[in-house]
Structure formats: C-alpha cells, structure tokens
C-alpha positions as CSV (number, residue, x, y, z in Angstrom):
1,I,206.3,8.6,85.7
2,L,202.9,7.5,84.3
3,K,202.8,6.6,80.7
4,S,199.9,6.9,78.3
5,A,198.6,4.2,76.2
6,D,200.6,5.6,73.1
7,D,203.8,6.4,74.8
8,G,206.6,4.7,73.0
9,L,208.6,4.9,76.5
10,F,206.9,2.2,77.7
11,N,209.4,-0.6,79.1
12,E,208.6,-4.2,78.0
13,P,208.3,-6.7,80.9
14,E,211.6,-8.1,80.3
15,N,213.3,-4.9,81.3
16,N,211.4,-4.0,84.3
17,E,213.0,-5.0,87.8
18,V,210.2,-6.3,89.9
19,D,209.7,-6.9,93.7
20,F,208.3,-10.5,95.3
21,N,204.8,-9.8,94.5
22,G,205.6,-9.0,90.6
23,Y,205.2,-5.1,90.9
24,V,207.9,-2.7,89.3
25,K,210.1,-1.1,91.8
26,D,208.6,2.3,91.2
27,W,204.9,0.9,91.6
28,N,204.3,3.0,94.7
29,K,205.3,6.2,93.0
30,I,203.1,4.8,89.9
31,S,200.2,4.1,92.1
32,E,200.5,7.6,94.1
33,A,200.9,9.6,90.7
34,Y,197.5,7.8,89.2
35,R,195.8,8.3,92.6
36,V,196.5,12.0,92.4
37,T,195.7,12.5,89.1
38,K,192.1,10.8,89.8
39,Q,191.9,12.9,92.9
40,Y,191.5,10.0,95.2
41,K,188.0,9.2,93.8
42,C,186.9,5.8,92.9
43,E,186.3,5.4,89.2
44,K,183.6,2.3,89.9
45,C,181.3,4.0,92.5
46,G,182.5,7.5,92.6
47,I,183.2,7.8,96.4
48,D,185.5,10.8,97.2
49,L,188.5,9.6,99.3
50,D,190.5,13.0,99.1
51,D,191.3,13.5,102.6
52,F,194.2,12.2,104.8
53,Q,192.6,9.2,106.2
54,G,190.7,8.3,102.9
55,H,193.9,7.8,101.0
56,F,194.7,4.8,102.5
57,Y,191.6,3.3,101.4
58,C,192.0,4.3,97.6
59,Q,193.9,1.5,95.6
60,V,195.1,1.4,92.1
61,H,194.2,-2.0,90.3
62,H,195.6,-3.4,87.0
63,K,192.5,-4.0,84.7
64,N,194.0,-6.7,82.7
65,G,196.1,-8.4,85.7
66,D,199.4,-7.5,84.1
67,K,201.1,-5.7,86.8
68,L,204.1,-4.8,84.5
69,N,201.6,-2.8,82.3
70,N,201.4,0.5,84.0
71,R,200.2,2.4,81.4
72,T,197.0,4.7,82.3
73,N,194.7,2.9,80.2
74,N,195.4,-0.3,82.2
75,L,194.9,1.4,85.6
76,I,192.0,2.1,87.6
77,C,191.5,3.9,90.9
78,L,189.2,1.9,93.2
79,C,188.3,2.4,97.0
80,V,188.5,-0.8,99.1
81,A,185.1,-1.7,98.7
82,C,185.2,-2.0,95.0
83,M,188.4,-3.4,94.9
84,I,187.3,-6.6,97.3
85,G,184.3,-6.7,94.4
86,V,186.8,-6.9,91.8
87,L,189.1,-9.2,93.6
88,S,186.1,-11.6,94.4
89,R,184.8,-11.9,90.9
90,L,188.6,-12.6,89.8
91,I,188.6,-15.6,92.5
92,Q,185.0,-16.7,91.2
93,L,186.0,-16.8,87.7
94,T,189.3,-18.5,88.6
95,L,187.4,-21.0,90.5
96,H,184.9,-21.6,87.7
97,N,187.5,-22.1,85.2
98,G,189.4,-24.4,87.4
99,S,193.0,-22.6,87.0
100,T,194.5,-23.8,90.1
101,R,197.7,-22.0,89.3
102,L,196.1,-18.6,89.2
103,N,193.7,-19.6,91.7
104,A,196.4,-20.3,94.2
105,M,198.2,-17.0,93.4
106,I,195.3,-15.0,93.7
107,L,194.5,-16.4,97.1
108,S,197.8,-16.2,98.4
109,R,198.1,-12.7,97.8
110,T,194.7,-11.2,98.5
111,I,193.0,-13.3,101.0
112,R,194.6,-14.1,104.8
113,F,192.8,-16.9,106.7
114,K,193.0,-17.0,110.2
C-alpha cells in the first residue's frame, strides 16, 4: 500500500477518492503501514512509541501538505508533541503570509476552541 518516490503506480490526485477532510479512502491503512515501517518512532525527536498505548500518540504527517501525495518521501512519522510543533509553525507561517483561506482551513481542522 506504500509507494516509494520512484513508484510509477502512484495515482494522480484526480484518480483518488477522498473523504471529507481530503484524505484518500485508504489513508488509515497507508498511515498504519508507514508507522509500522518506522517502528512507531518519531522521526523528529526520536521518541519510541512502540507500545500499545504509544501507538495512539504516533501520527503521520504529509511534509508538503498534499494529502493526496502518499509517497514515502512525502510522509513523516511524528509524536503528538512534534506534530503540534509542525502545525503551529504552519499556522504562524500562514498568519505571517496573510493567506486567510489556508489559515481558515488549518484552524478548522487542527484547533478546537472551547
């Protein structure tokens, strides 16, 4: 289910069925397969999350933000703390650049206000 950067079988975005959040329908399988190959270890800080409860805190992020590009060179395995750091930098960058459309998208999907 994982595709490498040079894999010619990669589906172009228009051929992928996506869910409400923009992920391909097989995203859960792709994400799980990638986390298994990385042994549930954060690629940024190195924390080992390879235990039953730790799996919940291990996430897969699209490096370039394109949720349809699920090639292994566009994925990174992150712990929740590192994922929050990545997302907060994206929000800061977005606010700095003044892109209200992207800002609204990021805020609506990653931050829940009470």
